[in-house]
C-alpha positions in Angstrom: -22.5 20.6 -56.8 -25.4 18.2 -57.1 -26.8 16.7 -53.9 -27.5 13.0 -53.4 -31.0 13.2 -52.0 -32.9 10.2 -50.6 -36.6 10.2 -51.3 -38.3 8.7 -48.2 -42.0 7.9 -48.0 -44.5 5.1 -47.6 -44.1 1.9 -49.5 -45.9 -0.8 -47.6 -47.1 1.3 -44.6 -49.1 -1.6 -43.2 -50.8 -2.5 -46.5 -50.6 -5.9 -48.2 -52.4 -4.4 -51.3 -50.2 -4.7 -54.3 -52.0 -1.8 -56.1 -51.4 0.5 -53.1 -47.7 -0.4 -52.9 -47.4 0.3 -56.6 -49.1 3.7 -56.2 -46.7 4.5 -53.3 -43.7 3.5 -55.4 -45.0 5.7 -58.3 -45.2 8.6 -55.9 -41.6 8.0 -54.7 -40.4 7.8 -58.4 -42.3 11.0 -59.4 -40.6 12.9 -56.5 -37.3 11.5 -57.7 -37.9 12.7 -61.2 -38.7 16.2 -59.8 -35.4 16.1 -58.0 -33.5 15.0 -61.0 -35.0 17.7 -63.1 -34.0 20.2 -60.5 -30.4 19.0 -61.0 -29.8 16.6 -58.1 -29.2 12.9 -57.8 -32.3 11.2 -56.4 -32.1 7.8 -54.7 -34.9 5.6 -53.3 -34.2 2.7 -50.8 -37.1 0.6 -52.1 -35.7 0.8 -55.6 -32.3 -0.4 -54.4 -33.8 -3.2 -52.3 -36.6 -4.6 -54.6 -34.4 -6.4 -57.2 -32.4 -8.0 -54.4 -35.6 -9.1 -52.6 -36.8 -10.6 -55.9 -33.6 -12.6 -56.2 -33.8 -13.7 -52.5 -37.5 -14.4 -52.4 -40.3 -12.4 -50.8 -39.6 -14.0 -47.4 -36.4 -12.0 -47.3 -38.4 -8.7 -47.6 -37.8 -7.6 -44.0 -34.3 -8.9 -43.9 -33.3 -6.7 -46.9 -35.5 -3.6 -47.3 -34.8 -1.5 -44.2 -31.2 -2.5 -43.7 -30.4 -1.4 -47.3 -32.5 1.7 -47.0 -31.0 2.8 -43.8 -27.5 2.2 -45.1 -28.3 4.2 -48.2 -29.4 7.1 -46.0 -25.9 7.2 -44.5 -24.5 8.0 -47.9 -26.9 10.8 -49.0 -26.5 14.6 -48.5 -30.2 15.3 -47.8 -33.6 13.7 -47.6 -37.0 14.5 -49.2 -39.8 13.1 -47.0 -43.0 12.7 -48.9 -46.4 11.1 -48.4 -48.2 9.9 -45.3 -47.4 7.8 -42.3 -44.4 5.4 -42.6 -42.3 4.0 -39.8 -39.5 3.2 -42.2 -39.4 6.6 -43.8 -39.5 8.2 -40.3 -36.5 6.1 -39.4 -34.6 7.4 -42.4 -35.6 11.0 -41.5 -34.3 10.4 -37.9 -30.9 9.3 -39.3 -30.6 12.5 -41.4 -31.6 14.7 -38.5 -29.3 12.9 -36.0 -26.4 13.5 -38.4 -27.2 17.2 -39.0 -28.2 16.7 -42.6 -31.2 18.5 -44.0 -34.6 17.0 -44.4 -37.0 18.7 -46.9 -40.8 18.2 -47.2 -41.2 20.0 -50.5 -39.1 19.9 -53.7 -39.5 23.6 -53.9 -37.6 24.1 -50.7 -34.5 22.3 -52.0 -31.8 24.7 -53.2 -30.6 24.3 -56.8 -27.2 22.7 -57.3 -24.2 24.9 -56.7 -22.0 25.5 -59.7 -18.3 24.5 -59.2 -15.7 27.2 -59.5 
């Protein structure tokens, strides 16, 4: 069975620099690709939220990003925490741990999908 795995890591992390945010998003997406290639279903809260924020306007960033990301974390089987400091990613990790769901810090530590039957 494939796991739905949330990739949690820094996106804004206190920066207003667009290039830094783009680099952070690339790191999240590269981790998601590694999970996909391992046979799992990766999800990233930022990728869910950004199109909605674009439609609503940048002033809705804080209204939308973390509420969507935290809600998404409730639907996933596990979490992969990457990168440096991030209050939002740490909140996501806390949700997984509080609900007894695994948090991984390296793709290599995530078990392969179980085969059905």
